[in-house]
VEXFIDO-349544 format. One record per residue (C-alpha): residue in one letter; x, y, z. Coordinates in steps of 0.001 Angstrom, whole numbers, plus 500000, padded with zeros to 6 digits. Last residue first. Example, Ala and Ser with C-alpha at 12.3 -4.5 7.8 and 13.67 -1.06 7.14 Angstrom:
2
 banu     px     py     pz
    S 513670 498940 507140
    A 512300 495500 507800
# end
This chain:
431
 banu     px     py     pz
    A 633148 342012 943915
    Q 635706 340200 941785
    G 639316 339876 942670
    G 641807 341441 944847
    I 641261 342556 948496
    E 643897 343418 951183
    P 642380 343471 954590
    V 640376 346437 955773
    A 641292 348812 958726
    D 639648 351749 957143
    A 642044 354529 956167
    Q 642014 357921 957858
    T 644189 357099 960931
    A 647795 357931 959662
    H 646664 361272 958138
    P 645417 362530 961463
    V 648920 362311 963058
    D 648593 362992 966779
    L 651843 361900 968362
    D 652112 360235 971853
    F 655770 359825 971673
    L 655979 356092 972204
    E 652601 355332 970475
    R 653133 357546 967339
    L 656713 356195 967001
    L 655329 352545 967222
    A 652697 353259 964619
    A 655236 354639 962152
    Y 657359 351504 962805
    Q 654551 349171 962296
    D 654072 350488 958715
    G 657288 348999 957741
    G 655721 345438 957289
    P 657637 345121 954023
    E 660443 347542 953963
    A 660231 351309 953211
    A 659379 351941 956849
    L 662787 350376 957989
    Q 664634 353012 955779
    R 662556 355881 957024
    V 662995 354690 960644
    R 666736 354667 960135
    V 666891 358239 958919
    T 664523 359295 961819
    P 666638 357492 964400
    S 669905 358754 963006
    H 668812 362450 962929
    L 666819 362814 966112
    L 669619 363072 968647
    Q 671652 365413 966292
    Q 668548 367584 965627
    V 667846 367775 969314
    V 671400 368716 970247
    R 671576 371250 967372
    H 668350 372928 968518
    L 669448 373230 972051
    T 672821 374813 971068
    R 671127 377148 968612
    S 668713 378280 971326
    V 671436 378837 973846
    D 673453 380940 971463
    A 670439 383044 970662
    R 669680 383551 974314
    Q 673145 384674 974775
    E 673039 387174 971916
    E 669725 388546 973060
    T 671404 389255 976453
    F 670699 387051 979616
    E 669704 389078 982671
    P 666202 387716 982591
    R 667392 384346 983620
    R 664385 382396 985012
    S 661799 383858 982568
    S 664145 383457 979586
    L 664896 379860 980678
    K 661248 379052 980861
    R 660662 380481 977416
    L 663663 378487 976090
    E 662324 375285 977609
    A 658942 375673 975898
    A 660669 376410 972487
    V 662687 373316 972776
    V 659654 371154 973714
    E 657783 372595 970781
    D 660650 371943 968428
    A 660807 368354 969643
    R 657165 367803 968959
    T 657391 369345 965484
    R 660226 366857 964767
    L 658085 364033 965877
    A 655096 365271 963753
    A 657227 365449 960802
    V 658542 361902 961377
    T 654987 360851 961740
    P 653753 362716 958556
    A 656787 361149 956660
    I 656107 357376 957719
    E 653347 357035 955025
    T 655379 358371 952297
    G 658092 355903 952786
    R 655479 353054 952883
    L 654330 354307 949486
    W 657842 354464 948010
    A 658363 350862 949178
    L 654964 349821 947777
    F 656085 351401 944352
    H 659244 349402 944344
    E 657512 346192 945454
    V 655051 346484 942557
    E 657950 347170 940145
    A 659615 343955 941173
    T 656363 341937 940686
    V 655660 343646 937399
    I 658987 343008 935952
    Q 658785 339302 937077
    E 655264 339017 935448
    V 656834 340546 932249
    A 659538 337807 932153
    A 656871 335030 932809
    T 654859 336246 929898
    E 657867 336097 927614
    A 658857 332693 928803
    A 655200 331276 928366
    A 655259 332350 924800
    P 652634 334885 923947
    L 649082 333854 923274
    T 647296 333346 920018
    R 644003 331544 920310
    R 641821 334147 922233
    S 638636 332982 920373
    A 635935 333668 922802
    A 637276 337225 923606
    L 637415 337862 919806
    G 633820 336867 919320
    D 632683 339148 922215
    I 634772 342039 920746
    D 633091 341679 917321
    V 633602 339628 914297
    V 630662 339751 911694
    T 630501 337520 908724
    V 628246 338387 905813
    H 627678 336020 902756
    P 624064 335615 903904
    L 622745 338095 906504
    E 622149 336922 910068
    A 625242 338808 911451
    V 623698 342020 910335
    E 620840 341463 912775
    P 623049 342539 915639
    A 623519 346174 914426
    V 627129 346948 913626
    D 628968 349862 915262
    R 628906 348382 918714
    P 629294 350636 921702
    V 632113 349849 921976
    A 633713 349701 918540
    L 635936 346888 917177
    D 633318 345632 914781
    L 635177 343670 912131
    V 632969 343065 909075
    V 633858 340187 906623
    L 632051 340301 903382
    P 631722 337139 901095
    R 629952 337597 897630
    D 626492 338176 896575
    R 625579 340833 899037
    G 621858 341903 898889
    A 621506 343361 902344
    L 624313 345507 903798
    R 622637 348789 904434
    D 619310 347246 905223
    A 621065 344991 907831
    T 622443 348136 909637
    L 625994 349446 909687
    V 626559 352617 911685
    P 624869 351289 914826
    E 624047 354080 917371
    T 626304 355739 919970
    S 628953 356501 917405
    A 632557 356569 918565
    T 633750 354863 915320
    A 635811 351825 914785
    C 634171 349663 912068
    V 636572 347612 909956
    V 635329 346396 906636
    V 636857 343616 904438
    D 635537 342725 901071
    A 634766 346200 899980
    D 633124 347575 896827
    R 629649 347560 897873
    L 630584 349257 901251
    A 632292 352128 899505
    T 628959 352889 897595
    D 626928 352778 900842
    L 629491 355020 902571
    D 629224 357856 900002
    A 627863 360349 902535
    F 630859 359706 904611
    D 633125 361163 901861
    V 635781 358624 900878
    A 639539 358973 901629
    T 641890 356851 899508
    A 644886 355075 901057
    G 648567 355741 900643
    Y 649087 355434 904436
    A 649750 358888 905586
    E 647428 360578 902937
    A 644544 358272 904124
    L 645089 359272 907606
    R 645049 363050 906756
    A 641940 362673 904456
    A 639964 360708 907225
    R 640823 363484 909718
    A 639662 366147 907273
    A 636371 364433 906486
    G 635085 364364 909998
    R 632151 361872 909686
    N 634818 359340 908808
    T 635745 357285 905726
    I 638856 355404 904769
    R 639570 353234 901673
    L 642151 350570 901061
    P 642921 349059 897669
    G 643986 346897 899411
    V 644751 344560 902226
    G 648347 343641 902294
    T 648712 342866 906008
    R 650849 345895 906692
    T 648190 348059 905059
    L 645521 346391 907183
    T 647560 346832 910387
    A 648231 350500 909756
    V 644533 351252 908709
    S 643325 349519 911790
    L 645613 351258 914177
    A 644384 354531 912716
    G 640857 353490 913104
    M 641425 352516 916691
    A 643049 355880 917450
    G 640380 357786 915616
    A 639639 357797 912015
    G 636366 355793 911687
    I 634936 353387 908921
    V 637891 351469 907518
    L 637271 349947 904214
    G 639165 347108 902470
    P 639526 345627 898977
    R 641121 342117 899216
    G 644762 342033 897637
    G 646188 340145 900636
    L 643444 338865 903019
    D 644820 335275 903111
    G 643497 332408 905192
    G 641065 330867 902735
    F 639006 334034 902482
    A 636559 333534 905297
    G 639335 332375 907511
    A 641220 335781 907157
    A 638594 337296 909317
    V 639722 335559 912300
    D 643227 336490 911787
    L 642097 340130 910968
    A 640450 340156 914451
    A 643632 339256 916159
    T 645573 341722 914203
    V 643208 344541 915161
    V 643290 343419 918829
    S 647087 343880 918663
    Q 649183 340736 918674
    G 651395 338828 921121
    A 654715 337181 920741
    R 656119 340269 919176
    D 654672 342521 921873
    I 655848 340103 924583
    G 659280 339921 923405
    T 660892 341240 926685
    E 663008 344315 927640
    A 661379 347164 925608
    H 657875 345975 925702
    A 657729 345136 929355
    R 659939 348149 930358
    K 657481 350591 928387
    G 654508 349142 930295
    V 656207 349445 933621
    R 657164 352909 932870
    L 653533 353778 932191
    A 652540 352046 935475
    Q 655086 354233 937214
    Q 653652 357374 935962
    M 650043 356304 936523
    L 650834 355197 940264
    E 652872 358247 941076
    H 650293 360737 939798
    L 647608 358579 941416
    L 649101 359113 944906
    R 650206 362824 944461
    G 646761 363903 943300
    A 644797 363107 940112
    S 641432 364834 939646
    D 642837 368111 938305
    A 640678 367639 935232
    E 643648 368221 933007
    T 645645 365667 935049
    A 642716 363165 934901
    A 642583 363493 931071
    H 646410 363115 930871
    Y 646087 359922 932977
    A 643419 358525 930757
    D 645395 359264 927559
    R 648551 357541 928989
    L 646308 354501 929812
    Q 645111 354538 926134
    G 648558 354786 924883
    L 649694 351742 926937
    I 646661 349888 925959
    Q 647733 349889 922323
    A 650698 347715 923136
    E 649136 344295 922648
    G 650977 341798 924871
    V 648107 339427 925686
    V 645252 339810 923202
    M 642236 340419 925431
    S 644583 342522 927605
    D 645472 341700 931296
    L 649220 341005 930516
    G 649414 344060 928358
    S 652147 345789 930341
    S 649833 348703 931314
    V 647006 346359 932582
    R 649543 344199 934635
    F 650826 347327 936131
    S 647342 348657 937041
    H 646440 345217 938468
    R 649526 344999 940647
    V 648921 348424 942124
    A 645284 347588 942764
    A 646347 344270 944414
    E 648721 346174 946723
    D 646003 348736 947780
    Y 642658 347288 946930
    H 641294 345670 943701
    V 637753 345133 942741
    Y 636250 343346 939736
    L 632770 344290 938551
    H 630266 342388 936398
    G 627950 340974 939121
    A 628108 344350 940969
    L 626446 345964 937928
    E 623265 343983 938212
    S 622941 344835 941972
    A 623756 348561 941456
    G 621203 349051 938612
    I 622741 349903 935204
    G 622017 353367 933926
    S 625603 353675 932792
    Q 626640 357028 934467
    E 624500 356449 937515
    A 625697 352954 937994
    L 629351 354094 937556
    V 628961 356901 939939
    G 627379 354666 942632
    C 630031 351989 942118
    V 632776 354569 942773
    D 631174 355908 945882
    G 630280 352436 947345
    L 633802 351226 946816
    G 635139 354440 948431
    G 633094 353914 951513
    H 633826 350254 951766
    F 637582 350659 951332
    G 638173 353974 953231
    T 639958 357274 952521
    V 640082 356697 948830
    A 642632 357303 946018
    A 640888 356054 943005
    Y 641508 354057 939666
    V 638250 353640 937783
    E 638158 351076 934936
    V 636119 350465 931897
    R 637410 347691 929540
    N 636943 346218 926084
    C 636774 349149 923717
    T 638470 351430 926124
    S 637619 353493 929102
    L 640297 354312 931703
    V 639099 356790 934321
    V 641452 358295 936930
    A 640404 359494 940299
    E 641624 361353 943535
    G 640062 362082 946881
    V 637138 359710 946894
    Y 635379 359003 950316
    P 632869 361773 950323
    Q 632162 361854 946526
    A 633051 365174 944734
    V 636214 363366 943354
    L 634067 360891 941469
    K 631564 363419 940025
    Q 634535 365457 938834
    L 636123 362625 937174
    V 632665 361777 935461
    G 632439 365281 934159
    P 635942 365111 932640
    I 635241 361774 931149
    D 632134 362703 929207
    S 633930 364024 926146
    G 636025 360941 925942
    A 632867 358738 925934
    I 632385 356465 928835
    T 631731 352947 928238
    L 629412 351131 930855
    R 626394 350681 928556
    E 628452 349413 925773
    L 630333 347181 928218
    T 627182 345534 929294
    G 626077 344662 925705
    V 629644 343671 924839
    G 629758 341027 927465
    A 631118 341480 931027
    T 633561 339927 933417
    R 636634 338976 931240
    Y 635848 341492 928459
    S 636319 344135 931041
    A 634623 345600 934205
    G 636149 347996 936693
    V 637045 349059 940191
    S 640629 350072 941418
    L 641180 351283 944929
    L 644447 352707 946494
    N 644408 353974 950031
    M 644659 357476 951401
# end
């Protein structure tokens, strides 16, 4: 099996495309099952956030796996294959490992260093585990990616130097009020993960009084209680909007929640932060007087605050070291079937010689045959021990795959696992 990652993000696609590509949480199990049902895909994890949709897959061939994954994404999104190809990036083997670690550490985020992606990746991994679509390869990749993300935030200052997407949006919004949002009445629409993060960030910024509304009233009430805010019934949204200066939209709705009719007639400034994909705010809202809309596209175009170069470099060093650690593990697992086949061949030779001995020396007792058998097995085990230990060590080093191939050639071993992958050079970048 080889690793393949295919996706689109704010770097390669606008909000309109990401809206069509985004996969609702309730749909992810079905998409995972479609992926692993494809001929070249053995394992799959789907990561879908407000500004990226990615598939991590274990595949038996590059071209076949890429075609399978793109086919599922095209079917799910309704985007034609040729149009979709222009927005996708593709990473293979080592490049796929590196990409996953850069994602988990926040290096590939719209706001470099934001920590929210780590929780989103964890959720994606849990969804794949529950759907039984992650096998040994993706279990190891996801677990190590999560460890890399934790290391990045624990051992460097990248999270302090960077900002969350919500913080970045608020920085843009503050410009409409002279640079300060303190004391401005706020409203958060949506009480999911992004809504909760928005409430926490608004509270820390000093926005208030703060109201929260959600279609599920119980969740809004729990979130409001946790932050000293006020829960508002979703049926009273229009009233809550009239009282707010700052509105954050972060729902999972497939249709716009805020329309021009709903916000028409404002006579004082209103800043609306649309952090949802698909968008919660209808495009025509941005044309209304006194209303400023900040969405994912706007944030991508105004990436002004970046972590210090030293912090970014420190995280890149962590990623590089962890990629090599993962590749060493991977090379070690690739030699294992060859070593097992060699030991099986040795056992077969011993068994054949014992059968010959039994036919030539029928006078041997069972005890004598057992002694001869134990002696032969010990000799073979001692002869194979040092070479197999050493070849495992060598296989974990760069270029170690040659040792497995050499063993197969020398002993004429048939190891099906070793010939499944296409002979395709490493690929990293856009397709």
